[in-house]
FIVEXLO-752796 format. One line per field, with one value per residue (C-alpha): residue in three letters; x, y, z. Coordinates in nm, 4 decimals, always signed. Last residue first. Example, Ala and Ser with C-alpha at 12.3 -4.5 7.8 and 13.67 -1.06 7.14 Angstrom:
code <- c(ser / ala)
X <- c(+1.3670 / +1.2300)
Y <- c(-0.1060 / -0.4500)
Z <- c(+0.7140 / +0.7800)
This chain:
code <- c(unk / unk / unk / unk / unk / unk / unk / unk / unk / unk / unk / unk / unk / unk / unk / unk / unk / unk / unk / unk / unk / unk / unk / unk / unk / unk / unk / unk / unk / unk / unk / unk / unk / unk / unk / unk / unk / unk / unk / unk / unk / unk / unk / unk / unk / unk / unk / unk / unk / unk / unk / unk / unk / unk / unk / unk / unk / unk / unk / unk / unk / unk / unk / unk / unk / unk / unk / unk / unk / unk / unk / unk / unk / unk / unk / unk / unk / unk / unk / unk / unk / unk / unk / unk / unk / unk / unk / unk / unk / unk / unk / unk / unk / unk / unk / unk / unk / unk / unk / unk / unk / unk / unk / unk / unk / unk / unk / unk / unk / unk / unk / unk / unk / unk / unk / unk / unk / unk / unk / unk / unk / unk / unk / unk / unk / unk / unk / unk / unk / unk / unk / unk / unk / unk / unk / unk / unk / unk / unk / unk / unk / unk / unk / unk / unk / unk / unk / unk / unk / unk / unk / unk / unk / unk / unk / unk / unk / unk / unk / unk / unk / unk / unk / unk / unk / unk / unk / unk / unk / unk / unk / unk / unk / unk / unk / unk / unk / unk / unk / unk / unk / unk / unk / unk / unk / unk / unk / unk / unk / unk / unk / unk / unk / unk / unk / unk / unk / unk / unk / unk / unk / unk / unk / unk / unk / unk / unk / unk / unk / unk / unk / unk / unk / unk / unk / unk / unk / unk / unk / unk / unk / unk / unk / unk / unk / unk / unk / unk / unk / unk / unk / unk / unk / unk / unk / unk / unk / unk / unk / unk / unk / unk / unk / unk / unk / unk / unk / unk / unk / unk / unk / unk / unk / unk / unk / unk / unk / unk / unk / unk / unk / unk / unk / unk / unk / unk / unk / unk / unk / unk / unk / unk / unk / unk / unk / unk / unk / unk / unk / unk / unk / unk / unk / unk / unk / unk / unk / unk / unk / unk / unk / unk / unk / unk / unk / unk / unk / unk / unk / unk / unk / unk / unk / unk / unk / unk / unk / unk / unk / unk / unk)
X <- c(+6.7233 / +6.5866 / +6.4431 / +6.1656 / +6.0042 / +6.0996 / +6.2019 / +6.2452 / +6.3215 / +6.7036 / +6.7304 / +6.7159 / +6.5821 / +6.4544 / +6.0957 / +6.0865 / +6.0954 / +5.8832 / +6.0809 / +6.0050 / +5.8593 / +6.0767 / +6.3917 / +6.3507 / +6.3466 / +6.0577 / +6.1471 / +5.8288 / +5.6180 / +5.2626 / +5.3161 / +5.5825 / +5.3502 / +5.2816 / +5.6546 / +5.7192 / +5.4439 / +5.1124 / +4.8116 / +4.4971 / +4.2472 / +4.3803 / +4.3211 / +4.6009 / +4.5758 / +4.5168 / +4.7241 / +4.9284 / +4.9828 / +4.8639 / +5.0682 / +4.8980 / +5.0306 / +4.8885 / +5.2347 / +5.3802 / +5.0733 / +5.0613 / +4.8455 / +4.8659 / +4.9181 / +5.2971 / +5.2631 / +5.0852 / +5.3349 / +5.6326 / +5.4756 / +5.4309 / +5.7900 / +5.9097 / +6.1676 / +5.9833 / +6.2082 / +6.0138 / +5.6773 / +5.7916 / +6.0925 / +5.9042 / +5.6058 / +5.8350 / +5.8782 / +5.7262 / +5.7061 / +5.5407 / +5.3514 / +5.1406 / +4.7659 / +4.7732 / +4.9718 / +5.0001 / +5.2055 / +5.2666 / +5.3148 / +5.4699 / +5.4027 / +5.0745 / +4.8667 / +4.9216 / +5.1131 / +4.8274 / +4.5783 / +4.8002 / +4.8397 / +4.4648 / +4.3952 / +4.3034 / +4.3351 / +4.4200 / +4.5557 / +4.5320 / +4.6915 / +4.5286 / +4.7089 / +4.3704 / +4.4656 / +4.7285 / +4.5780 / +4.2311 / +4.3603 / +4.5230 / +4.1971 / +4.0056 / +4.2532 / +4.1948 / +3.8165 / +3.8441 / +4.0633 / +3.8142 / +3.5336 / +3.7134 / +3.7833 / +3.4227 / +3.3318 / +3.2551 / +3.5380 / +3.7061 / +3.7300 / +3.8563 / +3.8858 / +3.9771 / +4.0992 / +4.1234 / +4.3313 / +4.3233 / +3.9444 / +3.7639 / +3.4182 / +3.2333 / +3.5267 / +3.3700 / +3.0400 / +3.2106 / +3.3764 / +3.0282 / +2.9042 / +3.1980 / +3.1113 / +2.7444 / +2.8356 / +3.0578 / +2.7836 / +2.5267 / +2.2812 / +1.8993 / +1.8950 / +2.0738 / +1.7948 / +1.8445 / +1.8240 / +2.1956 / +2.2661 / +2.1776 / +2.5279 / +2.6709 / +2.9502 / +3.3247 / +3.4254 / +3.4743 / +3.1493 / +2.9657 / +3.1415 / +3.0446 / +2.6805 / +2.6855 / +2.8450 / +2.5652 / +2.3001 / +2.4717 / +2.4930 / +2.7805 / +2.9649 / +3.0269 / +2.8658 / +2.9667 / +2.6046 / +2.4909 / +2.7545 / +2.6955 / +2.3182 / +2.3841 / +2.5572 / +2.2572 / +1.9930 / +2.1890 / +2.2063 / +1.8296 / +1.6706 / +1.4739 / +1.7644 / +1.9985 / +2.3455 / +2.5989 / +2.5674 / +2.8303 / +3.0407 / +3.1092 / +3.4259 / +3.3993 / +3.5321 / +3.6638 / +3.7240 / +3.9865 / +4.0281 / +3.6770 / +3.5048 / +3.5845 / +3.8639 / +3.7569 / +3.3880 / +3.3867 / +3.7189 / +3.6125 / +3.2799 / +3.4441 / +3.6852 / +4.0406 / +4.3468 / +4.3281 / +4.3674 / +4.7314 / +4.8198 / +5.1243 / +4.9338 / +4.7441 / +4.9181 / +4.7654 / +4.9209 / +4.9722 / +4.7883 / +4.4743 / +4.2425 / +3.9194 / +3.6689 / +3.3649 / +3.2954 / +3.3551 / +3.6357 / +3.5277 / +3.7967 / +3.8780 / +4.2376 / +4.1023 / +3.8531 / +4.1329 / +4.3447 / +4.0528 / +3.9938 / +4.3432 / +4.3540 / +4.4608 / +4.1039 / +4.0973 / +4.4499 / +4.6994 / +4.7588 / +4.7922 / +4.8808 / +5.0113 / +4.9316 / +5.1315 / +5.0272 / +5.1385 / +5.3125 / +5.1488 / +5.3173 / +5.2448 / +5.3183 / +5.1464 / +5.2057 / +4.9369 / +4.6271 / +4.3248 / +4.4395 / +4.1226 / +4.0809 / +3.9153 / +3.7004 / +3.3732 / +3.4998 / +3.6665 / +3.8295 / +4.1829 / +4.3464 / +4.7194 / +4.8962 / +5.2735 / +5.2852 / +5.0533 / +5.1810 / +4.9535 / +5.0464)
Y <- c(-0.2045 / -0.1795 / +0.1577 / -0.0234 / +0.0113 / -0.3222 / -0.4337 / -0.7794 / -0.8609 / -0.8422 / -0.8514 / -0.5884 / -0.3111 / -0.0058 / +0.1169 / +0.4469 / +0.4977 / +0.7713 / +0.9901 / +1.0849 / +0.7857 / +0.5324 / +0.7392 / +0.6737 / +0.2973 / +0.0518 / -0.3203 / -0.4457 / -0.2532 / -0.1492 / +0.2282 / +0.2140 / +0.0805 / +0.4248 / +0.4950 / +0.8627 / +1.0907 / +0.9438 / +0.9417 / +1.1356 / +1.0797 / +0.7292 / +0.6425 / +0.4008 / +0.0190 / -0.1460 / -0.2747 / -0.5917 / -0.8194 / -1.1737 / -1.4875 / -1.8190 / -2.1455 / -2.4432 / -2.5633 / -2.8042 / -2.8208 / -2.4411 / -2.1719 / -1.8258 / -1.5272 / -1.5590 / -1.4726 / -1.1465 / -1.0580 / -1.1230 / -0.9011 / -0.6271 / -0.6649 / -0.6102 / -0.8628 / -1.1797 / -1.4795 / -1.7845 / -1.6177 / -1.2934 / -1.4339 / -1.7325 / -1.5215 / -1.2758 / -0.9403 / -0.6170 / -0.4867 / -0.2091 / -0.0320 / +0.2522 / +0.3043 / +0.2075 / -0.1107 / -0.2880 / -0.6024 / -0.6613 / -1.0189 / -1.1798 / -1.5042 / -1.5661 / -1.8848 / -2.0934 / -1.8362 / -1.5927 / -1.8254 / -1.8588 / -1.4810 / -1.4298 / -1.0547 / -1.0675 / -0.8996 / -1.0932 / -0.9024 / -1.1422 / -1.1401 / -1.3566 / -1.6288 / -1.7854 / -2.1488 / -2.1006 / -1.7966 / -1.9524 / -2.2749 / -2.0869 / -1.8959 / -2.2261 / -2.3793 / -2.0834 / -2.1276 / -2.5031 / -2.4408 / -2.1906 / -2.4428 / -2.6994 / -2.4385 / -2.3158 / -1.9885 / -1.6622 / -1.4766 / -1.6751 / -1.4044 / -1.1353 / -0.8781 / -1.0531 / -0.8069 / -0.9600 / -0.8455 / -0.9848 / -0.9358 / -1.2051 / -1.0482 / -1.2582 / -1.3195 / -1.1171 / -1.2993 / -1.6383 / -1.5224 / -1.4302 / -1.7780 / -1.9317 / -1.7263 / -1.8207 / -2.1897 / -2.1640 / -1.9957 / -2.2559 / -2.1774 / -2.1658 / -1.8191 / -1.6810 / -1.7860 / -2.0815 / -2.1026 / -2.0310 / -2.3120 / -2.5511 / -2.4888 / -2.7115 / -2.5281 / -2.5843 / -2.2183 / -2.2645 / -2.4619 / -2.1561 / -1.9369 / -2.1652 / -2.1672 / -1.7874 / -1.7704 / -1.9885 / -1.7627 / -1.4449 / -1.5712 / -1.4044 / -1.0767 / -0.9077 / -0.5646 / -0.4527 / -0.3960 / -0.7172 / -0.9421 / -0.7935 / -0.8474 / -1.2084 / -1.2704 / -1.1311 / -1.3203 / -1.6451 / -1.6173 / -1.5749 / -1.2444 / -1.1546 / -1.1925 / -0.9396 / -1.0914 / -0.9187 / -1.1508 / -1.3846 / -1.0734 / -1.0299 / -0.8402 / -0.7685 / -0.9866 / -0.7206 / -0.6877 / -0.4776 / -0.5178 / -0.5498 / -0.5349 / -0.1645 / -0.0691 / +0.1000 / +0.1952 / +0.2453 / +0.4292 / +0.6631 / +0.7335 / +0.8121 / +1.0473 / +0.9267 / +1.0830 / +0.8452 / +0.5531 / +0.6416 / +0.4228 / +0.1935 / -0.1362 / -0.0004 / +0.2913 / +0.4230 / +0.7562 / +0.9505 / +1.2188 / +1.3081 / +1.0387 / +1.1457 / +1.0083 / +1.2002 / +1.1606 / +0.8659 / +0.6127 / +0.3440 / +0.3927 / +0.0189 / +0.0871 / +0.3190 / +0.0556 / -0.2012 / +0.0418 / +0.1290 / -0.2446 / -0.2892 / +0.0350 / -0.0831 / -0.0955 / -0.4701 / -0.5955 / -0.6476 / -0.8316 / -0.7576 / -1.0610 / -1.0677 / -1.3402 / -1.2908 / -1.3596 / -1.0131 / -0.8240 / -0.6599 / -0.3589 / -0.1582 / +0.1881 / +0.3560 / +0.7219 / +0.7579 / +0.5406 / +0.5734 / +0.9153 / +1.0309 / +1.4082 / +1.5608 / +1.4234 / +1.5163 / +1.3234 / +1.3788 / +1.0712 / +1.0622 / +0.8398 / +0.8668 / +0.6718 / +0.7061 / +0.4890 / +0.2054 / -0.0031 / -0.2636 / -0.4775)
Z <- c(-2.0083 / -1.6545 / -1.7615 / -1.9498 / -2.2921 / -2.4513 / -2.7996 / -2.9501 / -3.3150 / -3.3241 / -2.9461 / -2.6688 / -2.8917 / -2.7066 / -2.6803 / -2.4936 / -2.1168 / -1.9507 / -1.7129 / -1.3524 / -1.1654 / -1.3479 / -1.2791 / -0.9069 / -0.9562 / -1.0000 / -0.9846 / -0.8134 / -1.0691 / -0.9790 / -0.9367 / -1.2157 / -1.4881 / -1.6370 / -1.6621 / -1.5918 / -1.4674 / -1.3486 / -1.5838 / -1.4981 / -1.7792 / -1.8458 / -1.4787 / -1.3945 / -1.4294 / -1.0948 / -0.8055 / -0.7652 / -1.0635 / -0.9909 / -0.9400 / -1.0156 / -0.8755 / -1.0636 / -1.1608 / -1.4148 / -1.6387 / -1.6405 / -1.4778 / -1.6420 / -1.4079 / -1.4403 / -1.8118 / -1.7356 / -1.4635 / -1.6900 / -1.9551 / -1.6947 / -1.5690 / -1.9290 / -2.0505 / -2.1491 / -2.2233 / -2.3387 / -2.4073 / -2.5649 / -2.7489 / -2.8939 / -3.0020 / -3.1765 / -3.0091 / -2.8841 / -2.5275 / -2.3267 / -2.6046 / -2.4706 / -2.4151 / -2.0477 / -2.1208 / -2.4551 / -2.5232 / -2.8946 / -3.0155 / -3.3231 / -3.5126 / -3.3322 / -3.2859 / -2.9762 / -2.7685 / -2.8213 / -2.6496 / -2.3433 / -2.3446 / -2.2968 / -2.2844 / -2.6523 / -2.9909 / -3.3063 / -3.6071 / -3.9003 / -4.2461 / -4.5108 / -4.7042 / -4.7951 / -4.7252 / -4.4555 / -4.2844 / -4.3051 / -4.1476 / -3.8601 / -3.8023 / -3.7977 / -3.5534 / -3.3192 / -3.3505 / -3.2806 / -2.9754 / -2.8338 / -2.8920 / -2.6740 / -2.4049 / -2.3806 / -2.5503 / -2.3693 / -2.5494 / -2.8287 / -3.0972 / -2.8538 / -3.1354 / -3.4610 / -3.7249 / -4.0722 / -4.3698 / -4.7261 / -4.7495 / -4.9541 / -4.9949 / -4.7363 / -4.5006 / -4.2163 / -4.2779 / -4.2498 / -3.9258 / -3.8006 / -3.8897 / -3.7011 / -3.3922 / -3.4248 / -3.4464 / -3.1377 / -2.9346 / -3.0389 / -3.3177 / -3.3160 / -3.1579 / -3.4668 / -3.7075 / -3.9388 / -4.3180 / -4.3712 / -4.1238 / -4.4087 / -4.5467 / -4.2671 / -4.0889 / -4.1316 / -4.1696 / -4.5446 / -4.5653 / -4.4347 / -4.6901 / -4.9797 / -4.8653 / -4.8576 / -5.2026 / -5.3437 / -5.1857 / -5.3092 / -5.6723 / -5.8523 / -5.8056 / -5.4690 / -5.4769 / -5.1265 / -5.0234 / -5.1971 / -5.0413 / -4.6945 / -4.7332 / -4.8358 / -4.5007 / -4.3108 / -4.5084 / -4.4757 / -4.0958 / -4.0870 / -3.9912 / -3.6746 / -3.4278 / -3.5940 / -3.5560 / -3.3331 / -3.0332 / -3.1801 / -3.2312 / -2.8603 / -2.9532 / -3.3227 / -3.6035 / -3.8401 / -4.2119 / -4.3921 / -4.7697 / -4.9140 / -4.5717 / -4.5391 / -4.7780 / -5.1007 / -5.0712 / -4.6948 / -4.6918 / -4.9734 / -4.8024 / -4.4665 / -4.6420 / -4.6922 / -4.5286 / -4.2330 / -4.4751 / -4.5388 / -4.8383 / -4.8382 / -4.8405 / -4.5394 / -4.3702 / -4.0489 / -3.9463 / -3.6257 / -3.4359 / -3.2380 / -3.3739 / -3.2101 / -2.9600 / -2.8325 / -3.1177 / -3.3558 / -3.3995 / -3.6472 / -3.9117 / -3.9132 / -3.8054 / -3.5340 / -3.4197 / -3.3844 / -3.1831 / -2.9553 / -2.9031 / -2.7603 / -2.5575 / -2.2091 / -2.0755 / -2.0147 / -1.9551 / -2.2366 / -2.5610 / -2.9327 / -3.1432 / -3.4998 / -3.7522 / -4.0726 / -4.4335 / -4.5490 / -4.2714 / -3.9689 / -3.8085 / -3.4918 / -3.3506 / -3.0538 / -2.9655 / -2.6994 / -2.7129 / -2.4806 / -2.3641 / -2.1852 / -2.2027 / -1.8991 / -1.6195 / -1.7954 / -2.0966 / -2.4330 / -2.5853 / -2.7252 / -2.9862 / -3.0549 / -3.3288 / -3.3552 / -3.6691 / -3.7683 / -4.0606 / -4.2142 / -4.5178)
């Protein structure tokens, strides 16, 4: 359904050109849930904004292609993309989306506005009530203002708005941020239910690998704007290969051990990247070649690839 190839996104700044993404590739099949994980600032949200055609100056898509159902959406004008793809085929749950509602309009008003703008047939009020039931909210919430809802209710309402015109592809950027653990579980279960009942494809973006392990079919690990590791959920979480992936997983407490191991150092300045492997300054296994040449993704199993000189 989605095929991103060699995508590079750069931002102009007073410090020079910031390489937020550099040669990134990613695939999402029909009905699949794919996870994109990494530290803050690694390029996760930039990738989602590029797919949604929401990169604006000082940012630019420097190279690459974004194929959706076989069509390169980067070749479309902004108007063509808005009329053909935005919300109708590609919808997005934004990071911090539960604060994305306008406070002076009711939830129903804001969902109905989406239906009217994108010319969804039928009664907007009836469709709004249907959408709220779909995300397990009482239809009466349509009459409430955002401040009258809890964080979890607002997140569900925003998911309802994203699903307003039945898009087959959903991007969820940190959909459980700032929610308590019980509510996080309910949101994850809701996304699983939507995938099963609506057969939609989902790209879920998070820094929480524990969350990803509960929901995704495949995972992509992003570091400093580059793919570090790709594989099925089972391969990534049971036998990670890249030292960065291992570090991320080691930072998660488990029922067997409360010991948490952090990753030393900080992510490099994307406007002044070091030569070779970008993780080398923080890697306990770094060799001389790591500081000189950048590794490319290499298959280590049928569905698992890693960009590391150890392999």
